[in-house]
C-alpha positions in Angstrom: -4.1 -22.6 18.8 -5.5 -25.5 16.7 -7.9 -23.5 14.6 -5.1 -21.0 13.5 -3.1 -23.9 12.0 -6.1 -25.0 9.9 -6.9 -21.5 8.9 -3.4 -20.7 7.8 -3.1 -24.0 5.9 -6.4 -23.3 4.1 -5.2 -19.8 3.3 -2.0 -21.1 1.9 -3.7 -23.6 -0.3 -6.2 -21.0 -1.4 -3.5 -18.4 -2.4 -1.6 -21.1 -4.3 -4.8 -22.1 -6.1 -5.6 -18.5 -7.0 -2.1 -17.9 -8.2 -2.2 -21.0 -10.4 -5.6 -19.8 -11.8 -4.2 -16.4 -12.5 -1.2 -17.8 -14.3 -3.4 -20.1 -16.4 -5.7 -17.1 -17.3 -2.7 -15.0 -18.4 -0.9 -17.8 -20.0 2.2 -19.7 -19.1 5.0 -18.8 -21.6 8.8 -18.1 -21.3 8.3 -14.5 -20.1 5.7 -15.6 -17.5 8.1 -18.3 -16.2 10.9 -15.7 -15.9 8.6 -13.4 -14.0 7.5 -16.2 -11.7 11.1 -17.2 -11.1 12.1 -13.6 -10.3 9.2 -13.3 -7.9 10.2 -16.5 -6.1 13.9 -15.4 -6.1 13.0 -12.1 -4.4 10.3 -13.4 -2.0 12.5 -16.2 -0.5 15.1 -13.8 1.0 12.2 -11.5 2.1 10.7 -14.5 3.9 14.0 -15.3 5.6 14.4 -11.7 6.7 10.9 -11.7 8.0 11.5 -14.8 10.0 14.5 -13.3 11.7 12.8 -10.0 12.5 9.6 -11.9 13.7 11.8 -13.9 16.1 13.3 -10.7 17.4 9.9 -9.1 17.9 8.7 -12.2 19.8 11.7 -12.2 22.1 10.9 -8.6 23.2 7.4 -9.9 24.3 5.9 -6.5 23.5 2.7 -5.7 21.5 4.3 -2.6 20.0 7.3 -4.5 18.8 5.0 -7.0 17.2 3.0 -4.3 15.5 6.1 -2.5 14.4 7.4 -5.7 12.8 4.1 -6.3 11.0 3.7 -2.7 9.7 7.4 -2.2 8.8 7.5 -5.6 7.0 4.3 -4.7 5.1 5.9 -1.4 4.0 9.1 -3.1 2.9 7.3 -5.7 0.9 5.2 -3.1 -0.8 8.3 -1.1 -1.8 10.0 -4.3 -3.1 6.9 -5.3 -5.0 6.6 -1.9 -6.8 10.3 -1.7 -7.6 10.4 -5.3 -8.9 7.3 -4.9 -10.9 8.5 -1.6 -12.4 12.0 -2.9 -13.1 10.7 -6.0 -14.9 8.1 -4.0 -16.8 10.5 -1.3 -17.9 13.3 -3.7 -19.0 11.0 -6.2 -20.7 13.0 -9.0 -19.2 10.0 -11.0 -18.1 6.3 -10.7 -17.3 5.7 -8.3 -14.5 2.4 -10.0 -13.7 4.3 -13.2 -13.1 6.7 -11.4 -10.7 3.8 -9.9 -8.8 1.9 -13.2 -8.5 4.9 -15.2 -7.2 6.0 -12.4 -4.9 2.5 -12.0 -3.4 2.2 -15.7 -2.8 5.4 -15.6 -0.8 4.2 -12.6 1.1 0.8 -14.2 2.0 2.5 -17.4 3.0 4.9 -15.6 5.2 2.2 -13.5 6.8 0.3 -16.7 7.6 3.4 -18.3 9.2 3.9 -15.1 11.2 0.4 -15.3 12.5 1.1 -18.8 13.7 4.4 -17.8 15.3 2.8 -14.8 17.1 -0.2 -16.9 18.2 2.1 -19.5 19.6 4.7 -17.1 21.1 2.8 -14.2 22.4 0.8 -14.5 25.5 -1.6 -11.6 24.9 -3.8 -10.8 27.9 -7.3 -9.5 27.4 -7.9 -6.2 29.2 -11.4 -5.3 30.1 
């Protein structure tokens, strides 16, 4: 289990560095800050929801429940990303790229935490 912790930490630092580089390339202004704030505001409840559903999937101790959680969560995050990006883009309220960057950072960080939780909680047996 040790290497997963280091891999997820490196992935988290990498995604934050890439997000910061993307923001600096696009430019940090008021609209970008509003978009980033909206992305964080939407990704935090999604992370909490994902944490609750991941815990439920782990309690079932079933590979199909785990896979259903991962696939369903991915679909929900994709729908929220498209709706949020479109809503901000159509209203002109903020920068849609900022929303997408902040939301995707939250998604990747939560996926990394879920990998750790599943690696720690599931006792997958190798079948030959």
